[in-house]
N, C-alpha and C positions, 0 to 999 in steps of 0.2 A: 504494500500500500504506500502511495506517495504522500507521506505525512506532512511534507512542507508546503504543499499547494492545496488550497481550499477554494470552494466556491460558495457564494451566498446569493440568495434571490430575494429581491424586494417585490412582493406581490401587491399590486395596486388595483383597486376596484372602486369606482365612484368616489375618488378622492380620499379613500381610506386604505390603510396598509395592514397586511396580515402579519402579526407577530406571534411568536410562540414563547410561552413561559418555560424556561429550561428546568428539566428534572435531573440533569447531570450534576454530580457532586461539586465540581469546581465553580460552576456558575448557577447553582440551584436557586430557583425563584426569579432569576433575572429574565427580562424580555429580550428577544433576539429575532432577527430575520431567519429564514430557513437557510441552513448552511451545513457544510460538512466537508470531509476530506475527499480528494480526487483519488480514485483507485488507479493503480498502475495500468497504463495503456488506455485509460478512459478519456474520452473527449470532454473538454471543460463544460460545454453546454449539456451534454448527456449526463454528466455528473450533477449539474445544477437541477435538471429535471428529475433525476433519480432521488436526490435529497428532498425535494419538495414532495414527491410522491410518498416517500418513507415517512416524512414528518407531518404531513397534512392529509394524505389520501387524495389530493388533487392532482390532476394532470395539467401541465402548463405548456405554453409555448414561450420561447424566449423572445421578448420584444426587442431588446438591445442590450449590449454590454454597457454598463454605467461607469465603472472605474476599476482600478486595481489598487488594493490597499496593501502597502508593504509592511511586513513584520507586525501584523496585528496582535499576534499571540506568541508566547514562547514556543519555539519549535515550528512555527509557521513562517515560511518565507514570504508568501503573498496570498491574498484572497481576491479572486476575480468575482466582481459583483455584477449581477444581471437584474434587469427589470423583467418580470414575468407576468403572464396573463393566464388566468384559469380558463381551461377549455373543456374540462370534464372531471370525472371522478366524484367522490363523495367524501365529506369530512370524516377522517379517521386518523387516529394517532396512537402511538404507544405511550402509556403512562410511565414507562421506564425512561423515555427520552423527553417527553413534553407533558407539562402539568396542565396547560390550557392553551387554546388558540383564541385570539381575539382581534377584531378589526379596530384600528385606531386612526383618528385624524392626526394631522401633523401637530396640531395644538395639544392634543392628548398625549402624544409622544413626548413633546417638550415638558409637559407636566410630570411625566414619569422618568425623566432623563436620568435621575439617580438610580433607577431600577433597570436600566438598559445594560446589556453585556458589553457594550462599547460606545464610545463617544462619537463615532463616525456616522452613525445612523442618521441623525438630523441633517448633517452636512450633505449626505447623499440625497436625501429627500429634497433638500433645498436646491439641489442642482438639477432636479427634474423639470421638464417642461411638459405638464400634463394637458396642455391645451391642444395637443396634436391628436 
């Protein structure tokens, strides 16, 4: 497994963003976008779609690549961040990984900024042009 490359997906619908509340020990209870490690030989976009399916039950299409975050976590070289759109599936997640999934507006995300797993989320949202 390629542990130093990760993918993350910001899922937007009607001006709201889907965040998951983490159940993993290191970041337990913090809110995060759907993200995870890229497996050896796996395409970045395929990894992003797989992680969303595993963490939410939803099928997505990748709308576009948003950014690359360098050294976001110990042991992680970079995280490739995508904007995703739900195209199918049903809400389903493992309680071992995710405590809760919830839609947030940008303003609500700012209100819980101290409960986010990273400080880059608001900056990525602010860089979006959702008028397209």
